[in-house]
FITI-193147 format. One record per residue (C-alpha): residue in one letter; x, y, z. Coordinates in steps of 0.25 Angstrom, whole numbers, padded with zeros to 4 digits, always signed. Example, Ala and Ser with C-alpha at 12.3 -4.5 7.8 and 13.67 -1.06 7.14 Angstrom:
residues 2
A+0049-0018+0031
S+0055-0004+0029
This chain:
residues 44
X+0424+0279+0641
X+0429+0288+0652
X+0423+0302+0655
X+0436+0308+0650
X+0435+0301+0637
X+0422+0308+0634
X+0422+0315+0620
X+0412+0324+0613
X+0408+0323+0598
X+0402+0332+0588
X+0389+0327+0583
X+0395+0323+0569
X+0406+0314+0576
X+0398+0306+0586
X+0402+0292+0589
X+0392+0280+0587
X+0381+0282+0597
X+0376+0273+0607
X+0361+0274+0602
X+0356+0266+0614
X+0360+0278+0622
X+0360+0290+0613
X+0355+0294+0599
X+0360+0304+0589
X+0347+0313+0590
X+0350+0315+0605
X+0364+0319+0602
X+0360+0328+0591
X+0350+0335+0600
X+0361+0337+0611
X+0371+0343+0600
X+0359+0353+0596
X+0356+0357+0610
X+0371+0359+0612
X+0372+0368+0600
X+0360+0376+0604
X+0351+0371+0593
X+0341+0365+0603
X+0335+0373+0614
X+0324+0365+0619
X+0325+0354+0630
X+0322+0340+0626
X+0317+0329+0634
X+0317+0314+0632
């Protein structure tokens, strides 16, 4: 995939995930942070 082919998805419309690299909980956390629902810093 080329950089110009990048797309953004709503949480409800995510394509199948590569679970070896990312998990749904991490994505939900990112969406919550973006929406202002999470104000604390998280460390892995």
